[in-house]
FIPA-88381 format. One record per residue (C-alpha): x, z, y; chain. Coordinates in nm, 3 decimals, padded with zeros to 5 digits. Layout:
BEGIN
<pt x="X" z="Z" y="Y" chaine="A"/>
...
% end
This chain:
BEGIN
<pt x="05.483" z="-04.309" y="07.747" chaine="A"/>
<pt x="05.793" z="-04.182" y="07.537" chaine="A"/>
<pt x="05.857" z="-04.339" y="07.198" chaine="A"/>
<pt x="05.879" z="-04.049" y="06.997" chaine="A"/>
<pt x="05.538" z="-03.908" y="07.113" chaine="A"/>
<pt x="05.422" z="-04.254" y="07.048" chaine="A"/>
<pt x="05.542" z="-04.157" y="06.672" chaine="A"/>
<pt x="05.405" z="-03.853" y="06.702" chaine="A"/>
<pt x="05.066" z="-03.961" y="06.752" chaine="A"/>
<pt x="05.077" z="-04.191" y="06.454" chaine="A"/>
<pt x="05.188" z="-03.917" y="06.247" chaine="A"/>
<pt x="04.935" z="-03.702" y="06.382" chaine="A"/>
<pt x="04.632" z="-03.948" y="06.246" chaine="A"/>
<pt x="04.804" z="-04.022" y="05.907" chaine="A"/>
<pt x="04.842" z="-03.627" y="05.835" chaine="A"/>
<pt x="04.460" z="-03.630" y="05.944" chaine="A"/>
<pt x="04.378" z="-03.866" y="05.681" chaine="A"/>
<pt x="04.613" z="-03.676" y="05.426" chaine="A"/>
<pt x="04.470" z="-03.358" y="05.507" chaine="A"/>
<pt x="04.093" z="-03.522" y="05.429" chaine="A"/>
<pt x="04.195" z="-03.631" y="05.077" chaine="A"/>
<pt x="04.354" z="-03.241" y="04.985" chaine="A"/>
<pt x="04.022" z="-03.132" y="05.119" chaine="A"/>
<pt x="03.817" z="-03.324" y="04.894" chaine="A"/>
<pt x="03.997" z="-03.158" y="04.604" chaine="A"/>
<pt x="03.953" z="-02.837" y="04.740" chaine="A"/>
<pt x="03.561" z="-02.886" y="04.752" chaine="A"/>
<pt x="03.552" z="-02.865" y="04.388" chaine="A"/>
<pt x="03.711" z="-02.509" y="04.393" chaine="A"/>
<pt x="03.511" z="-02.390" y="04.628" chaine="A"/>
<pt x="03.224" z="-02.466" y="04.486" chaine="A"/>
<pt x="03.272" z="-02.328" y="04.127" chaine="A"/>
<pt x="03.376" z="-02.005" y="04.324" chaine="A"/>
<pt x="03.091" z="-01.970" y="04.534" chaine="A"/>
<pt x="02.838" z="-02.007" y="04.220" chaine="A"/>
<pt x="03.050" z="-01.797" y="03.951" chaine="A"/>
<pt x="03.338" z="-01.616" y="04.135" chaine="A"/>
<pt x="03.604" z="-01.847" y="03.878" chaine="A"/>
<pt x="03.916" z="-02.008" y="04.029" chaine="A"/>
<pt x="03.903" z="-02.329" y="03.832" chaine="A"/>
<pt x="04.237" z="-02.407" y="03.744" chaine="A"/>
<pt x="04.080" z="-02.756" y="03.551" chaine="A"/>
<pt x="03.946" z="-02.900" y="03.906" chaine="A"/>
<pt x="04.295" z="-03.129" y="03.908" chaine="A"/>
<pt x="04.248" z="-03.210" y="03.577" chaine="A"/>
<pt x="03.870" z="-03.317" y="03.652" chaine="A"/>
<pt x="03.952" z="-03.527" y="03.894" chaine="A"/>
<pt x="04.232" z="-03.742" y="03.660" chaine="A"/>
<pt x="03.938" z="-03.765" y="03.398" chaine="A"/>
<pt x="03.686" z="-03.865" y="03.601" chaine="A"/>
<pt x="03.904" z="-04.169" y="03.732" chaine="A"/>
<pt x="04.052" z="-04.254" y="03.392" chaine="A"/>
<pt x="03.673" z="-04.280" y="03.253" chaine="A"/>
<pt x="03.551" z="-04.483" y="03.548" chaine="A"/>
<pt x="03.827" z="-04.730" y="03.501" chaine="A"/>
<pt x="03.787" z="-04.730" y="03.074" chaine="A"/>
<pt x="03.383" z="-04.777" y="03.172" chaine="A"/>
<pt x="03.453" z="-05.043" y="03.421" chaine="A"/>
<pt x="03.708" z="-05.267" y="03.194" chaine="A"/>
<pt x="03.465" z="-05.225" y="02.860" chaine="A"/>
<pt x="03.765" z="-05.001" y="02.665" chaine="A"/>
<pt x="03.710" z="-04.865" y="02.349" chaine="A"/>
<pt x="03.706" z="-04.521" y="02.374" chaine="A"/>
<pt x="03.984" z="-04.358" y="02.138" chaine="A"/>
<pt x="04.057" z="-04.691" y="02.027" chaine="A"/>
<pt x="04.450" z="-04.596" y="01.959" chaine="A"/>
<pt x="04.326" z="-04.338" y="01.709" chaine="A"/>
<pt x="04.039" z="-04.578" y="01.563" chaine="A"/>
<pt x="04.293" z="-04.855" y="01.511" chaine="A"/>
<pt x="04.525" z="-04.564" y="01.338" chaine="A"/>
<pt x="04.280" z="-04.428" y="01.094" chaine="A"/>
<pt x="04.090" z="-04.797" y="01.016" chaine="A"/>
<pt x="04.417" z="-05.042" y="01.050" chaine="A"/>
<pt x="04.190" z="-05.244" y="01.314" chaine="A"/>
<pt x="04.277" z="-05.377" y="01.624" chaine="A"/>
<pt x="03.989" z="-05.285" y="01.850" chaine="A"/>
<pt x="04.053" z="-05.243" y="02.241" chaine="A"/>
<pt x="03.773" z="-05.374" y="02.434" chaine="A"/>
<pt x="03.396" z="-05.412" y="02.390" chaine="A"/>
<pt x="03.436" z="-05.762" y="02.595" chaine="A"/>
<pt x="03.262" z="-05.702" y="02.942" chaine="A"/>
<pt x="03.350" z="-05.586" y="03.297" chaine="A"/>
<pt x="03.133" z="-05.368" y="03.459" chaine="A"/>
<pt x="03.056" z="-05.372" y="03.864" chaine="A"/>
<pt x="03.187" z="-05.008" y="04.048" chaine="A"/>
<pt x="02.831" z="-04.889" y="04.132" chaine="A"/>
<pt x="02.719" z="-04.894" y="03.781" chaine="A"/>
<pt x="03.054" z="-04.792" y="03.664" chaine="A"/>
<pt x="03.054" z="-04.492" y="03.932" chaine="A"/>
<pt x="02.661" z="-04.387" y="03.784" chaine="A"/>
<pt x="02.750" z="-04.370" y="03.435" chaine="A"/>
<pt x="03.069" z="-04.193" y="03.491" chaine="A"/>
<pt x="02.845" z="-03.949" y="03.701" chaine="A"/>
<pt x="02.656" z="-03.928" y="03.393" chaine="A"/>
<pt x="02.961" z="-03.846" y="03.193" chaine="A"/>
<pt x="03.048" z="-03.564" y="03.420" chaine="A"/>
<pt x="02.732" z="-03.388" y="03.405" chaine="A"/>
<pt x="02.764" z="-03.428" y="03.045" chaine="A"/>
<pt x="03.120" z="-03.242" y="03.074" chaine="A"/>
<pt x="02.922" z="-02.978" y="03.306" chaine="A"/>
<pt x="02.671" z="-02.857" y="03.030" chaine="A"/>
<pt x="02.903" z="-02.881" y="02.733" chaine="A"/>
<pt x="03.157" z="-02.635" y="02.940" chaine="A"/>
<pt x="02.830" z="-02.411" y="03.035" chaine="A"/>
<pt x="02.764" z="-02.416" y="02.661" chaine="A"/>
<pt x="03.041" z="-02.378" y="02.460" chaine="A"/>
<pt x="03.249" z="-02.142" y="02.703" chaine="A"/>
<pt x="03.115" z="-02.030" y="02.983" chaine="A"/>
<pt x="02.790" z="-01.903" y="02.839" chaine="A"/>
<pt x="02.972" z="-01.656" y="02.622" chaine="A"/>
<pt x="03.180" z="-01.527" y="02.928" chaine="A"/>
<pt x="02.886" z="-01.350" y="03.140" chaine="A"/>
<pt x="03.058" z="-01.079" y="03.310" chaine="A"/>
<pt x="03.373" z="-01.091" y="03.185" chaine="A"/>
<pt x="03.673" z="-00.998" y="03.396" chaine="A"/>
<pt x="03.786" z="-01.276" y="03.619" chaine="A"/>
<pt x="04.111" z="-01.318" y="03.473" chaine="A"/>
<pt x="03.981" z="-01.379" y="03.179" chaine="A"/>
<pt x="03.768" z="-01.680" y="03.294" chaine="A"/>
<pt x="04.048" z="-01.786" y="03.511" chaine="A"/>
<pt x="04.234" z="-01.820" y="03.191" chaine="A"/>
<pt x="03.955" z="-02.012" y="03.035" chaine="A"/>
<pt x="03.973" z="-02.269" y="03.320" chaine="A"/>
<pt x="04.347" z="-02.309" y="03.214" chaine="A"/>
<pt x="04.263" z="-02.369" y="02.865" chaine="A"/>
<pt x="04.028" z="-02.607" y="02.980" chaine="A"/>
<pt x="04.245" z="-02.791" y="03.223" chaine="A"/>
<pt x="04.511" z="-02.830" y="02.908" chaine="A"/>
<pt x="04.223" z="-02.962" y="02.648" chaine="A"/>
<pt x="04.100" z="-03.216" y="02.888" chaine="A"/>
<pt x="04.406" z="-03.340" y="03.011" chaine="A"/>
<pt x="04.488" z="-03.392" y="02.614" chaine="A"/>
<pt x="04.124" z="-03.538" y="02.536" chaine="A"/>
<pt x="04.134" z="-03.788" y="02.786" chaine="A"/>
<pt x="04.475" z="-03.916" y="02.681" chaine="A"/>
<pt x="04.368" z="-03.970" y="02.334" chaine="A"/>
<pt x="04.019" z="-04.098" y="02.438" chaine="A"/>
<pt x="04.141" z="-04.359" y="02.753" chaine="A"/>
<pt x="04.495" z="-04.401" y="02.656" chaine="A"/>
<pt x="04.817" z="-04.242" y="02.865" chaine="A"/>
<pt x="04.943" z="-04.527" y="03.039" chaine="A"/>
<pt x="04.932" z="-04.588" y="03.410" chaine="A"/>
<pt x="04.568" z="-04.764" y="03.495" chaine="A"/>
<pt x="04.493" z="-04.916" y="03.854" chaine="A"/>
<pt x="04.160" z="-04.827" y="03.980" chaine="A"/>
<pt x="03.977" z="-05.089" y="04.186" chaine="A"/>
<pt x="03.613" z="-05.043" y="04.319" chaine="A"/>
<pt x="03.635" z="-05.265" y="04.614" chaine="A"/>
<pt x="03.749" z="-05.000" y="04.844" chaine="A"/>
<pt x="03.924" z="-05.173" y="05.142" chaine="A"/>
<pt x="04.306" z="-05.079" y="05.178" chaine="A"/>
<pt x="04.617" z="-05.190" y="05.364" chaine="A"/>
<pt x="04.674" z="-05.134" y="05.742" chaine="A"/>
<pt x="04.376" z="-05.181" y="05.963" chaine="A"/>
<pt x="04.430" z="-05.452" y="06.191" chaine="A"/>
<pt x="04.216" z="-05.315" y="06.487" chaine="A"/>
<pt x="04.386" z="-04.995" y="06.493" chaine="A"/>
<pt x="04.697" z="-05.164" y="06.492" chaine="A"/>
<pt x="04.618" z="-05.421" y="06.742" chaine="A"/>
<pt x="04.438" z="-05.166" y="06.973" chaine="A"/>
<pt x="04.729" z="-04.919" y="06.971" chaine="A"/>
<pt x="04.985" z="-05.221" y="07.000" chaine="A"/>
<pt x="04.819" z="-05.294" y="07.343" chaine="A"/>
<pt x="04.824" z="-04.984" y="07.485" chaine="A"/>
<pt x="05.109" z="-04.801" y="07.354" chaine="A"/>
<pt x="05.320" z="-05.149" y="07.281" chaine="A"/>
<pt x="05.353" z="-05.012" y="06.902" chaine="A"/>
<pt x="05.096" z="-05.041" y="06.651" chaine="A"/>
<pt x="05.002" z="-04.762" y="06.462" chaine="A"/>
<pt x="04.990" z="-04.784" y="06.059" chaine="A"/>
<pt x="04.652" z="-04.665" y="05.964" chaine="A"/>
<pt x="04.519" z="-04.720" y="05.610" chaine="A"/>
<pt x="04.167" z="-04.856" y="05.548" chaine="A"/>
<pt x="04.138" z="-04.634" y="05.228" chaine="A"/>
<pt x="04.219" z="-04.339" y="05.452" chaine="A"/>
<pt x="03.965" z="-04.407" y="05.692" chaine="A"/>
<pt x="03.701" z="-04.435" y="05.405" chaine="A"/>
<pt x="03.802" z="-04.145" y="05.266" chaine="A"/>
<pt x="03.746" z="-03.950" y="05.589" chaine="A"/>
<pt x="03.418" z="-04.096" y="05.648" chaine="A"/>
<pt x="03.324" z="-03.996" y="05.282" chaine="A"/>
<pt x="03.414" z="-03.654" y="05.301" chaine="A"/>
<pt x="03.240" z="-03.584" y="05.663" chaine="A"/>
<pt x="02.892" z="-03.720" y="05.457" chaine="A"/>
<pt x="03.005" z="-03.470" y="05.160" chaine="A"/>
<pt x="03.065" z="-03.151" y="05.368" chaine="A"/>
<pt x="02.766" z="-03.220" y="05.584" chaine="A"/>
<pt x="02.543" z="-03.286" y="05.245" chaine="A"/>
<pt x="02.705" z="-02.944" y="05.077" chaine="A"/>
<pt x="02.680" z="-02.716" y="05.385" chaine="A"/>
<pt x="02.278" z="-02.805" y="05.410" chaine="A"/>
<pt x="02.262" z="-02.739" y="05.038" chaine="A"/>
<pt x="02.400" z="-02.421" y="05.010" chaine="A"/>
<pt x="02.252" z="-02.269" y="05.300" chaine="A"/>
<pt x="01.878" z="-02.412" y="05.308" chaine="A"/>
<pt x="01.803" z="-02.475" y="04.948" chaine="A"/>
<pt x="01.676" z="-02.270" y="04.694" chaine="A"/>
<pt x="01.927" z="-02.349" y="04.431" chaine="A"/>
<pt x="02.216" z="-02.310" y="04.697" chaine="A"/>
<pt x="02.083" z="-01.914" y="04.747" chaine="A"/>
<pt x="02.066" z="-01.882" y="04.394" chaine="A"/>
<pt x="02.407" z="-01.969" y="04.353" chaine="A"/>
<pt x="02.557" z="-01.722" y="04.621" chaine="A"/>
<pt x="02.320" z="-01.495" y="04.415" chaine="A"/>
<pt x="02.510" z="-01.558" y="04.110" chaine="A"/>
<pt x="02.837" z="-01.542" y="04.308" chaine="A"/>
<pt x="02.775" z="-01.183" y="04.357" chaine="A"/>
<pt x="02.638" z="-01.058" y="04.071" chaine="A"/>
<pt x="02.561" z="-01.209" y="03.745" chaine="A"/>
<pt x="02.327" z="-00.938" y="03.590" chaine="A"/>
<pt x="02.167" z="-00.887" y="03.944" chaine="A"/>
<pt x="02.090" z="-01.270" y="03.970" chaine="A"/>
<pt x="01.917" z="-01.267" y="03.587" chaine="A"/>
<pt x="01.721" z="-00.969" y="03.673" chaine="A"/>
<pt x="01.547" z="-01.133" y="03.946" chaine="A"/>
<pt x="01.490" z="-01.500" y="03.746" chaine="A"/>
<pt x="01.758" z="-01.711" y="03.838" chaine="A"/>
<pt x="01.892" z="-01.896" y="03.550" chaine="A"/>
<pt x="02.226" z="-01.853" y="03.529" chaine="A"/>
<pt x="02.311" z="-02.134" y="03.287" chaine="A"/>
<pt x="02.128" z="-02.356" y="03.496" chaine="A"/>
<pt x="02.295" z="-02.279" y="03.796" chaine="A"/>
<pt x="02.637" z="-02.322" y="03.629" chaine="A"/>
<pt x="02.554" z="-02.645" y="03.504" chaine="A"/>
<pt x="02.449" z="-02.740" y="03.829" chaine="A"/>
<pt x="02.759" z="-02.641" y="03.993" chaine="A"/>
<pt x="03.007" z="-02.787" y="03.779" chaine="A"/>
<pt x="02.804" z="-03.132" y="03.769" chaine="A"/>
<pt x="02.870" z="-03.087" y="04.183" chaine="A"/>
<pt x="03.206" z="-03.015" y="04.157" chaine="A"/>
<pt x="03.233" z="-03.291" y="03.901" chaine="A"/>
<pt x="03.073" z="-03.501" y="04.120" chaine="A"/>
<pt x="03.326" z="-03.413" y="04.422" chaine="A"/>
<pt x="03.621" z="-03.427" y="04.172" chaine="A"/>
<pt x="03.520" z="-03.811" y="04.089" chaine="A"/>
<pt x="03.507" z="-03.878" y="04.403" chaine="A"/>
<pt x="03.866" z="-03.720" y="04.470" chaine="A"/>
<pt x="03.991" z="-03.931" y="04.166" chaine="A"/>
<pt x="03.839" z="-04.242" y="04.335" chaine="A"/>
<pt x="04.010" z="-04.169" y="04.609" chaine="A"/>
<pt x="04.380" z="-04.086" y="04.482" chaine="A"/>
<pt x="04.320" z="-04.324" y="04.194" chaine="A"/>
<pt x="04.297" z="-04.619" y="04.417" chaine="A"/>
<pt x="04.565" z="-04.496" y="04.626" chaine="A"/>
<pt x="04.859" z="-04.469" y="04.383" chaine="A"/>
<pt x="04.724" z="-04.531" y="04.050" chaine="A"/>
<pt x="04.523" z="-04.329" y="03.751" chaine="A"/>
<pt x="04.837" z="-04.146" y="03.591" chaine="A"/>
<pt x="04.909" z="-03.790" y="03.469" chaine="A"/>
<pt x="05.051" z="-03.720" y="03.837" chaine="A"/>
<pt x="04.664" z="-03.704" y="03.955" chaine="A"/>
<pt x="04.608" z="-03.399" y="03.774" chaine="A"/>
<pt x="04.891" z="-03.229" y="03.988" chaine="A"/>
<pt x="04.700" z="-03.273" y="04.346" chaine="A"/>
<pt x="04.525" z="-02.971" y="04.229" chaine="A"/>
<pt x="04.850" z="-02.780" y="04.326" chaine="A"/>
<pt x="04.807" z="-02.917" y="04.703" chaine="A"/>
<pt x="04.442" z="-02.775" y="04.726" chaine="A"/>
<pt x="04.585" z="-02.378" y="04.672" chaine="A"/>
<pt x="04.735" z="-02.354" y="05.043" chaine="A"/>
<pt x="04.413" z="-02.548" y="05.162" chaine="A"/>
<pt x="04.218" z="-02.267" y="05.016" chaine="A"/>
<pt x="04.410" z="-02.004" y="05.120" chaine="A"/>
<pt x="04.434" z="-02.132" y="05.477" chaine="A"/>
<pt x="03.997" z="-02.188" y="05.487" chaine="A"/>
<pt x="03.908" z="-01.936" y="05.220" chaine="A"/>
<pt x="03.784" z="-01.965" y="04.891" chaine="A"/>
<pt x="03.408" z="-01.920" y="04.975" chaine="A"/>
<pt x="03.409" z="-02.163" y="05.244" chaine="A"/>
<pt x="03.313" z="-02.506" y="05.243" chaine="A"/>
<pt x="03.387" z="-02.601" y="05.582" chaine="A"/>
<pt x="03.709" z="-02.400" y="05.568" chaine="A"/>
<pt x="03.790" z="-02.631" y="05.320" chaine="A"/>
<pt x="03.821" z="-02.930" y="05.532" chaine="A"/>
<pt x="03.951" z="-02.712" y="05.819" chaine="A"/>
<pt x="04.244" z="-02.584" y="05.571" chaine="A"/>
<pt x="04.286" z="-02.924" y="05.428" chaine="A"/>
<pt x="04.335" z="-03.092" y="05.796" chaine="A"/>
<pt x="04.569" z="-02.821" y="05.913" chaine="A"/>
<pt x="04.792" z="-02.851" y="05.578" chaine="A"/>
<pt x="04.797" z="-03.226" y="05.612" chaine="A"/>
<pt x="04.882" z="-03.228" y="06.011" chaine="A"/>
<pt x="05.138" z="-02.974" y="05.941" chaine="A"/>
<pt x="05.309" z="-03.106" y="05.687" chaine="A"/>
<pt x="05.344" z="-03.467" y="05.805" chaine="A"/>
<pt x="05.444" z="-03.354" y="06.187" chaine="A"/>
<pt x="05.685" z="-03.089" y="06.056" chaine="A"/>
<pt x="05.836" z="-03.333" y="05.845" chaine="A"/>
<pt x="05.845" z="-03.536" y="06.175" chaine="A"/>
<pt x="06.029" z="-03.284" y="06.397" chaine="A"/>
<pt x="06.187" z="-03.097" y="06.192" chaine="A"/>
<pt x="06.264" z="-03.238" y="05.868" chaine="A"/>
<pt x="06.549" z="-03.493" y="05.988" chaine="A"/>
<pt x="06.727" z="-03.153" y="06.105" chaine="A"/>
<pt x="06.752" z="-02.944" y="05.805" chaine="A"/>
<pt x="06.767" z="-03.259" y="05.587" chaine="A"/>
<pt x="06.409" z="-03.370" y="05.521" chaine="A"/>
<pt x="06.165" z="-03.321" y="05.192" chaine="A"/>
<pt x="05.999" z="-03.048" y="05.357" chaine="A"/>
<pt x="05.646" z="-03.178" y="05.286" chaine="A"/>
<pt x="05.684" z="-02.992" y="04.940" chaine="A"/>
<pt x="05.733" z="-02.695" y="05.044" chaine="A"/>
<pt x="05.549" z="-02.671" y="05.387" chaine="A"/>
<pt x="05.228" z="-02.630" y="05.297" chaine="A"/>
<pt x="05.307" z="-02.303" y="05.065" chaine="A"/>
<pt x="05.510" z="-02.124" y="05.302" chaine="A"/>
<pt x="05.250" z="-02.150" y="05.562" chaine="A"/>
<pt x="05.011" z="-02.045" y="05.287" chaine="A"/>
<pt x="05.224" z="-01.742" y="05.222" chaine="A"/>
<pt x="05.257" z="-01.672" y="05.619" chaine="A"/>
<pt x="04.831" z="-01.653" y="05.551" chaine="A"/>
<pt x="04.818" z="-01.424" y="05.267" chaine="A"/>
<pt x="05.045" z="-01.165" y="05.466" chaine="A"/>
<pt x="04.856" z="-01.189" y="05.733" chaine="A"/>
<pt x="04.518" z="-01.295" y="05.695" chaine="A"/>
<pt x="04.451" z="-01.268" y="05.307" chaine="A"/>
<pt x="04.097" z="-01.402" y="05.319" chaine="A"/>
<pt x="04.164" z="-01.719" y="05.520" chaine="A"/>
<pt x="04.024" z="-01.860" y="05.841" chaine="A"/>
<pt x="03.679" z="-01.875" y="05.699" chaine="A"/>
<pt x="03.648" z="-01.651" y="05.362" chaine="A"/>
<pt x="03.446" z="-01.318" y="05.359" chaine="A"/>
<pt x="03.628" z="-01.028" y="05.406" chaine="A"/>
<pt x="03.622" z="-00.812" y="05.109" chaine="A"/>
<pt x="03.544" z="-00.434" y="05.173" chaine="A"/>
<pt x="03.504" z="-00.207" y="04.866" chaine="A"/>
<pt x="03.420" z="00.163" y="04.869" chaine="A"/>
<pt x="03.600" z="00.399" y="04.652" chaine="A"/>
% end
């Protein structure tokens, strides 16, 4: 088999793995948009905040320690414990549910039936607030996140492909775990959206807030539930990205990678988020592999956005999104 074709196969597999991580972030956007019609600009910051909180809880860090020490002249930084990853994740989920409740009570309860641009601006403010609040709470330094997930090259894949192609594929164990977790999440979320009473109520709220209220749907409960689920998705994405590259400010920028994913898959489709993520992940890797050397490289930074622009021109609702038809 030609050497270039073997390399392309490895690039393709790594693109699939990267696409799954993009799709994890996009899932949070889709969930909130389906339930409220809000494009949640803060989803990336939610992933950063959840990862920072998980690290702080696991390491027994005192929240707001820098502020407390500056005000009181103390030198307190840690409680002196180190919690196991499972307990840390459970406590972080509690924090994210509490955050969802606060977002509903403090912000969106007062914005029912407001214009979409107002709701969008509210999420921008929420993003900047959460970013600053997270830095104040846990510190702005780069943090290492280790929840026990396997990392490094998968030796079985490396040996198997070497025996077949005389070339071992480098596939990261963490990417394989992320793929499995994302597949499970998608299955659960699709089933929840389509076959549960809460899922149907979520879609009703997205269509018309007042109509949903008139038939007995609790708008507050639905929004808290959806923001909680989106917070859980952000936590999973934060764990994967934080384990891969460390918990740092750039983690919040993964939301930018989710935008082309949403434009391809559609803002209202959970499976579309996954398919869009895979297309973007594979497309940018293969494009860099095939075309990058010819035009000087660095195509991964812009390929996804150019592809999304093409979709906006010819199919603005995306591959799986609902086509909106309004009578005038």
